[in-house]
C-alpha atoms as one frame of an Amber mdcrd trajectory, in Angstrom:
protein
  41.992 -45.732 -85.326  40.086 -47.978 -87.742  39.174 -51.620 -87.244  37.344
 -53.601 -89.943  36.132 -57.048 -88.955  34.783 -59.719 -91.312  32.941 -57.416
 -93.755  30.874 -59.201 -96.412  28.663 -57.664 -99.100  26.501 -58.943-101.948
  24.501 -57.156-104.628  21.630 -59.405-105.632  23.171 -62.823-106.178  26.679
 -61.435-106.787  29.184 -61.757-103.957  31.425 -58.673-103.840  33.287 -58.834
-100.513  33.796 -61.902 -98.341  35.185 -61.647 -94.809  37.327 -58.507 -95.239
  39.308 -57.693 -92.077  42.141 -55.248 -91.364  43.152 -52.480 -88.970  44.674
 -49.063 -89.618  46.582 -46.900 -87.144  47.933 -43.362 -87.073  50.985 -42.843
 -89.270  50.080 -45.776 -91.531  49.125 -45.577 -95.205  47.304 -48.649 -96.508
  47.248 -49.069-100.293  44.073 -50.849-101.452  44.605 -52.697-104.745  42.714
 -55.171-106.900  41.205 -55.374-110.395  38.333 -53.106-111.372  35.131 -54.649
-110.063  36.773 -56.335-107.082  34.900 -54.163-104.562  37.430 -51.486-103.563
  35.027 -48.555-103.943  32.238 -50.576-102.295  34.496 -51.140 -99.282  35.209
 -47.406 -98.973  31.499 -46.614 -99.207  30.864 -49.100 -96.380  33.526 -47.418
 -94.242  31.805 -44.017 -94.615  28.328 -45.562 -94.117  27.131 -44.889 -97.661
  26.604 -48.648 -98.021  25.578 -51.200 -95.414  27.485 -54.491 -95.161  25.570
 -57.755 -95.060  27.705 -58.789 -92.100  30.742 -57.637 -90.154  31.575 -54.400
 -88.393  33.475 -51.128 -88.845  34.777 -49.305 -85.781  36.551 -45.955 -85.540
  38.375 -45.091 -82.333  37.398 -42.617 -81.007  33.845 -42.895 -82.401  33.803
 -39.203 -83.401  36.958 -39.557 -85.540  37.021 -36.934 -88.298  36.971 -38.711
 -91.657  37.989 -37.223 -94.998  36.597 -39.112 -98.011  37.472 -38.547-101.669
  35.055 -40.470-103.916  35.372 -40.958-107.654  33.551 -38.091-109.290  32.754
 -34.742-107.656  29.435 -32.889-107.745  29.820 -29.290-106.510  27.162 -27.311
-104.710  25.068 -25.208-107.153  26.618 -21.767-107.752  29.358 -22.381-105.146
  32.637 -20.504-105.715  36.180 -21.499-104.840  36.066 -19.229-101.774  32.757
 -20.666-100.649  34.122 -24.179-101.037  37.211 -23.350 -98.962  35.068 -21.757
 -96.249  32.917 -24.876 -96.137  35.947 -27.187 -95.938  38.146 -25.111 -93.605
  35.423 -23.196 -91.814  35.073 -19.401 -91.657  36.637 -18.030 -88.445  34.614
 -14.777 -88.467  31.268 -16.507 -88.986  32.026 -19.165 -86.366  33.186 -16.532
 -83.842  30.006 -14.514 -84.345  27.867 -17.635 -83.930  29.763 -18.592 -80.756
  29.190 -15.145 -79.242  25.477 -15.377 -79.989  25.256 -18.810 -78.367  27.186
 -17.568 -75.310  24.702 -14.708 -74.896  21.856 -17.208 -75.148  23.395 -19.371
 -72.419  23.646 -16.357 -70.107  19.873 -15.944 -70.381  19.106 -19.668 -70.345
  21.935 -21.535 -68.624  19.864 -24.704 -68.272  19.343 -25.220 -72.019  20.997
 -28.519 -72.955  20.321 -27.820 -76.634  22.171 -24.482 -76.561  25.040 -25.993
 -74.590  25.435 -28.825 -77.118  25.497 -26.438 -80.068  27.935 -24.146 -78.212
  30.319 -27.082 -77.640  30.066 -28.139 -81.281  30.727 -24.642 -82.663  33.618
 -24.165 -80.202  35.221 -27.426 -81.361  34.723 -26.401 -84.991  36.260 -22.978
 -84.326  39.295 -24.561 -82.637  39.753 -26.890 -85.607  39.300 -24.048 -88.098
  41.822 -21.856 -86.273  44.305 -24.737 -86.352  44.095 -25.172 -90.142  43.284
 -21.594 -91.140  45.452 -20.275 -93.948  46.376 -23.639 -95.452  43.982 -23.249
 -98.369  46.198 -21.253-100.773  49.151 -23.625-100.289  47.047 -26.734-100.921
  45.398 -25.160-103.973  48.801 -24.167-105.349  50.185 -27.656-104.799  47.298
 -29.094-106.825  47.599 -26.587-109.669  44.628 -24.404-108.675  46.475 -21.504
-107.071  46.089 -19.061-109.981  42.302 -19.349-110.235  40.325 -16.310-108.944
  38.606 -17.143-105.651  35.231 -15.997-107.023  35.387 -18.580-109.840  32.207
 -20.732-109.854  33.159 -24.368-109.401  30.730 -25.307-112.168  33.069 -23.523
-114.615  36.050 -25.756-113.782  37.149 -28.652-115.973  36.611 -32.249-114.857
  40.261 -32.551-113.827  40.161 -29.277-111.875  37.022 -30.396-110.018  38.721
 -33.668-109.052  41.748 -31.784-107.717  39.532 -29.314-105.862  37.690 -32.211
-104.236  41.043 -33.635-103.119  42.044 -30.211-101.771  38.805 -30.098 -99.780
  39.540 -33.450 -98.162  43.067 -32.412 -97.217  41.841 -29.079 -95.804  39.094
 -30.577 -93.632  41.701 -31.614 -91.044  40.696 -35.292 -91.035  42.141 -37.842
 -88.641  41.504 -40.650 -91.164  41.509 -40.101 -94.919  39.973 -42.451 -97.479
  41.045 -41.613-101.041  39.556 -43.344-104.103  42.037 -42.951-106.982  43.395
 -39.534-105.926  46.161 -39.472-108.566  43.865 -39.125-111.599  44.381 -35.728
-113.269  47.590 -34.997-111.324  50.742 -34.141-113.251  54.211 -35.193-112.091
  54.766 -32.106-109.921  51.361 -32.525-108.265  52.032 -36.230-107.663  55.294
 -35.319-105.979  53.497 -32.709-103.839  50.770 -35.170-102.774  53.332 -37.843
-101.931  55.135 -35.359 -99.701  51.856 -34.365 -98.025  50.923 -37.986 -97.311
  54.378 -38.825 -95.991  54.108 -35.950 -93.488  50.497 -36.757 -92.563  50.227
 -37.979 -88.958  46.770 -39.539 -89.261  45.756 -42.802 -90.916  45.297 -43.084
 -94.673  43.614 -45.687 -96.886  44.280 -45.084-100.583  42.815 -46.845-103.609
  45.335 -46.321-106.397  46.562 -47.955-109.592  49.671 -45.740-109.691  52.437
 -48.175-108.808  55.141 -45.560-108.214  52.778 -43.531-106.019  52.139 -46.625
-103.880  55.883 -47.283-103.751  56.450 -43.782-102.360  53.568 -43.668 -99.846
  52.203 -47.068 -98.766  53.335 -48.771 -95.573  51.256 -51.868 -96.382  49.110
 -53.200 -99.231  45.650 -54.771 -98.946  44.699 -56.772-102.034  41.120 -57.823
-102.809  40.977 -60.955-104.981  38.429 -60.680-107.808  37.753 -64.438-107.838
  37.558 -65.255-104.126  36.362 -61.778-102.973  38.685 -62.132 -99.973  41.516
 -59.845 -98.892  45.216 -60.465 -98.316  47.449 -58.081 -96.377  51.090 -57.516
 -97.373  53.623 -55.454 -95.417  55.630 -52.745 -97.148  55.069 -50.738-100.322
  54.012 -51.860-103.798  57.410 -53.295-104.757  57.471 -55.282-101.498  53.958
 -56.526-102.293  55.068 -57.681-105.761  58.019 -59.578-104.271  55.766 -61.301
-101.739  53.166 -62.079-104.434  55.837 -63.593-106.670  57.280 -65.621-103.790
  53.766 -66.859-102.934  53.120 -67.764-106.579  56.450 -69.629-106.786  55.620
 -71.477-103.553  52.175 -72.520-104.802  53.659 -73.556-108.169  56.291 -75.671
-106.398  53.582 -77.314-104.255  51.580 -78.058-107.402  54.542 -79.505-109.332
  55.627 -81.541-106.291  52.150 -83.031-106.053  52.052 -83.784-109.782  55.423
 -85.547-109.453  54.083 -87.529-106.475  50.938 -88.538-108.399  53.044 -89.642
-111.386  55.366 -91.623-109.108  52.477 -93.341-107.311  50.660 -94.169-110.541
  53.870 -95.643-111.964  54.326 -97.686-108.784  50.725 -98.923-108.961  51.179
-100.023-112.575  54.418-101.794-111.657  52.811-103.579-108.694  49.838-104.751
-110.787  52.220-105.990-113.492  54.124-107.911-110.823  50.886-109.464-109.560
  49.983-110.573-113.074  53.470-112.046-113.519  53.155-114.009-110.282  49.761
-115.340-111.291  51.332-116.325-114.578  54.211-118.060-112.724  51.703-120.084
-110.722  49.917-121.217-113.866  53.090-122.360-115.649  54.399-124.363-112.694
  53.374-127.834-111.620  54.779-127.214-108.157  51.868-126.930-105.653  54.069
-125.127-103.093  55.021-122.535-105.704  51.376-122.109-106.730  50.349-121.418
-103.131  53.331-119.164-102.516  52.640-117.003-105.560  48.895-116.915-104.905
  49.481-115.430-101.455  51.997-112.949-102.831  49.562-111.928-105.617  46.818
-111.104-103.121  49.212-108.964-101.058  50.508-107.256-104.193  47.005-106.423
-105.445  46.141-105.020-102.008  49.242-102.832-102.110  48.322-101.576-105.584
  44.844-100.621-104.335  46.377 -98.729-101.403  48.583 -96.766-103.792  45.604
 -95.946-106.035  43.593 -94.835-103.008  46.421 -92.465-102.071  46.399 -91.061
-105.628  42.625 -90.551-105.437  43.068 -88.695-102.122  45.667 -86.404-103.715
  43.315 -85.680-106.599  40.423 -84.783-104.279  40.768 -83.965-100.553  44.475
 -82.972-100.708  44.375 -81.542-104.225  46.699 -78.591-104.890  45.177 -76.359
-107.576  47.377 -75.206-110.413  48.149 -71.517-109.748  46.988 -69.213-112.495
  48.042 -65.638-113.216  45.408 -62.942-112.712  42.966 -62.528-115.595  44.129
 -59.614-117.710  43.032 -57.854-120.866  44.380 -59.230-124.135  45.214 -56.110
-126.137  46.733 -56.936-129.509  47.245 -54.302-132.214  47.210 -56.473-135.320
  47.853 -55.748-139.006  49.170 -52.217-138.457  49.654 -50.490-141.848  53.050
 -48.845-142.284  53.321 -45.057-142.667  56.054 -42.713-143.878  59.233 -42.300
-141.839  58.319 -38.764-140.693  54.927 -39.211-139.046  54.400 -35.670-137.713
  56.653 -32.665-138.351  56.367 -29.444-136.314  57.937 -26.431-138.042  58.062
 -23.178-136.034  54.674 -24.209-134.682  52.816 -22.084-132.124  49.649 -23.460
-130.541  47.002 -22.085-128.220  43.622 -20.356-128.311  42.802 -16.884-129.609
  45.660 -14.571-128.634  46.936 -16.925-125.900  49.936 -18.987-126.961  50.574
 -22.092-124.858  53.584 -23.485-126.740  55.697 -21.467-129.176  58.139 -22.043
-132.058  58.131 -25.847-131.853  60.529 -27.648-134.173  60.287 -31.398-133.658
  59.726 -34.521-135.736  57.834 -37.600-134.559  59.333 -40.547-136.434  57.807
 -43.894-137.323  58.004 -46.426-134.509  58.728 -43.944-131.727  56.719 -44.140
-128.513  56.684 -40.647-127.020  55.521 -39.717-123.516  54.330 -36.088-123.550
  54.776 -34.700-120.033  54.434 -31.355-118.314  52.195 -29.409-115.919  48.431
 -29.518-116.328  47.254 -26.686-118.544  50.628 -26.292-120.274  49.330 -27.243
-123.745  49.763 -31.024-124.025  46.141 -31.797-124.933  46.070 -28.745-127.196
  49.081 -30.117-129.098  47.275 -33.428-129.649  44.174 -31.603-130.877  46.293
 -29.446-133.195  47.918 -32.539-134.729  44.451 -34.067-135.135  43.223 -30.937
-136.921  40.663 -30.125-134.226  42.440 -26.914-133.134  44.097 -24.617-135.725
  47.717 -23.557-135.092  48.392 -19.914-134.198  51.569 -19.795-136.305  53.992
 -22.046-138.180  53.275 -25.313-139.922  52.375 -28.888-139.052  52.771 -31.769
-141.504  51.299 -35.243-141.094  53.190 -37.921-143.051  51.937 -40.219-145.778
  49.611 -43.134-145.004  49.170 -41.988-141.382  45.929 -43.291-139.850  45.282
 -41.543-136.538  43.568 -43.089-133.549  42.645 -40.726-130.692  41.750 -41.621
-127.114  40.337 -38.613-125.284  40.871 -37.902-121.610  37.302 -38.300-120.335
  35.935 -40.722-122.980  33.504 -38.016-124.148  33.638 -39.445-127.676  31.663
 -42.487-126.458  27.933 -42.415-127.173  26.266 -42.860-123.783  23.074 -44.232
-125.375  24.839 -47.179-127.054  26.053 -50.326-125.366  29.536 -51.840-125.784
  28.411 -54.240-128.509  26.778 -51.480-130.573  29.839 -49.231-130.085  32.189
 -51.819-131.571  29.818 -52.906-134.354  29.676 -49.287-135.576  33.425 -49.491
-136.242  33.930 -52.989-137.603  31.791 -55.269-139.758  31.445 -58.337-137.573
  28.693 -60.663-136.529  27.430 -60.434-132.963  29.387 -63.567-132.058  32.627
 -62.148-133.493  32.096 -58.736-131.852  31.374 -60.336-128.465  34.501 -62.476
-128.784  36.503 -59.306-129.524  35.005 -57.491-126.519  35.773 -60.421-124.231
  39.474 -59.587-124.673  38.683 -56.313-122.876  36.791 -58.126-120.086  33.277
 -57.447-121.427  31.634 -60.847-121.084  28.091 -62.221-121.063  25.406 -59.580
-120.590  28.070 -56.921-119.860  28.077 -56.079-123.591  24.450 -54.863-123.367
  25.007 -52.340-120.541  24.612 -48.746-121.861  27.857 -46.769-121.952  26.267
 -44.158-119.674  25.937 -46.809-116.952  29.526 -48.088-117.201  32.137 -47.277
-114.552  35.110 -45.058-115.389  37.349 -48.098-115.696  34.898 -49.891-117.994
  34.690 -46.838-120.254  38.481 -46.740-120.459  38.531 -50.395-121.512  35.871
 -49.719-124.157  37.890 -46.768-125.481  40.900 -49.059-125.829  38.743 -51.571
-127.702  37.697 -48.828-130.150  41.342 -47.931-130.767  42.266 -51.520-131.520
  39.247 -51.914-133.798  40.184 -48.928-136.009  43.525 -50.416-137.088  45.375
 -47.081-136.746  49.164 -46.676-137.043  49.484 -43.449-134.983  48.010 -43.578
-131.505  47.267 -40.201-129.904  46.482 -40.966-126.264  45.360 -38.376-123.712
  45.721 -39.866-120.218  44.847 -43.353-121.539  45.320 -45.280-118.297  43.249
 -43.145-115.927  40.789 -45.509-114.200  42.561 -48.641-115.485  43.543 -51.127
-112.791  47.117 -52.331-112.376  46.788 -55.558-114.423  45.170 -53.582-117.268
  47.911 -50.913-117.136  50.585 -53.598-117.278  48.915 -55.314-120.236  48.379
 -52.012-122.069  52.009 -51.097-121.481  53.091 -54.434-122.991  50.752 -53.953
-125.967  52.174 -50.481-126.694  55.724 -51.854-126.547  54.745 -54.476-129.141
  52.794 -51.962-131.293  54.509 -51.601-134.670  53.221 -48.089-135.317  53.869
 -44.757-133.576  52.585 -43.503-130.222  52.256 -40.089-128.598  50.739 -40.288
-125.122  50.003 -37.665-122.467  50.611 -39.681-119.316  51.682 -39.042-115.716
  52.148 -42.610-114.464  55.917 -42.763-113.940  55.985 -46.556-113.836  54.089
 -46.650-117.137  56.369 -44.049-118.763  59.456 -45.977-117.747  58.011 -49.171
-119.219  56.652 -48.080-122.608  58.260 -44.826-123.829  61.266 -44.663-126.128
  61.356 -40.845-125.991  60.174 -37.996-123.751  58.755 -34.687-124.980  58.711
 -32.444-121.917  57.098 -29.026-121.665  59.665 -26.479-120.494  58.203 -22.985
-120.252  56.557 -22.540-123.655  58.879 -24.940-125.436  59.176 -28.704-125.854
  62.393 -30.541-125.047  62.894 -33.960-126.647  65.222 -36.655-125.297  65.491
 -40.463-125.198  63.787 -42.125-122.244  66.754 -42.937-120.040  65.360 -41.162
-116.970  64.366 -43.303-114.011  60.825 -41.988-113.635  60.241 -44.562-110.903
  62.328 -42.237-108.706  61.079 -38.985-110.215  61.301 -35.947-108.025  60.160
 -32.465-109.044
């Protein structure tokens, strides 16, 4: 259905994609992975003709293949409601039928009109498609947590997460034959992730999905296409994400073995060359000490042959170091997140005593009696809108409790990472953002930012011009800079690539303070959390993290 051949793309002098080729057929789901900045979104934009490649070709078969595209970010039509959006995505049967009848009447009067005939055929095809998918809207909206919203709700009134899910619903409802999804799992809770995985597994068309959710890729991908940030080339791996990791590790081990074998060969040849030259010197010495003319001639001939052999060995070494050189394999470049010098707090960090939280007269969570203890790493999970973010804001003192008490322990220094990075000043650049928090010279601040992959002139780019992933990395840098001992994290890994998620997970495991994180990445939860606080109705249930979230099922 989709054939991509030798796509290359540059922006200015920067090479982004180099010779990308792959094919995608019905029933296949291709997971597109690679670090932020490797060109994944650019490739999707090329596929939907929003960008032009410098070279190469993209071919859909048939040419009029219906394509559903979910970009990052969603801008609704002005004043459009949920119902209007669904009608636009699904099509309105009554309106299409009326238009078809009008066109049919026009053809009766003017049967030779090619323009009327073309529009009639197009509306008929749209009506057939709409009839096929009619009625799916409520089920898709419910699966993505939007089913209880009134259909006359203006889309402009929805939250950022709700708009993202509505955009995804629109793609799924447009009856596409090929779907291209750019990070569709952001803002989905565990139940929604499970629903989307089921939808994709039943989907009969072709799917290309950019995702950093490793468990999601394990459950949906039939193959993985990786774009290398350094070479800008792609590598195709069969199977899901776990299969890809196995193949990557086997490839790394193979390249490491080739490198070590070559280093051993170079050492052996250099040792042989030294030995041969020493032998030549010995023979020349033997000739000098002897009065025997036959011996002098014999050793002279042998010395010339020995020196020649030594030169041949050295030439072979030079060849290995140049034309046949095997480069030392290096792990992918990752962020270096280190929470240093964490001040210790009291044993009871946060205590909830008959606490009820919510807004006005609407209680989201009631009669909570839990204690967050020093050193615990808690994953706060539950459906979207169930009160998780409100609980964080209540602990932070931003939202007053409706009833009960909340106590924050002694010497607790809170660090808060918000869901959409709205606490970042869009007018500042990364360097100015960090220098507002810590007293460092420009050189020291730039060295600090380099650990979060802000290098060179990147530090001068205004926050408002940064990508979602770059803003997430800057938010992490702010957390590290504050030296807090209680991290309150609201969806901290949205927009982070897989290497960054892995590194952040490792940093949280090594963090000596306390963590409470709203997070839906099951792989991440399994790796970092010591405890789970799960929303159940209007209560919170606490238990140690022994659940295999990698195989979570709602």
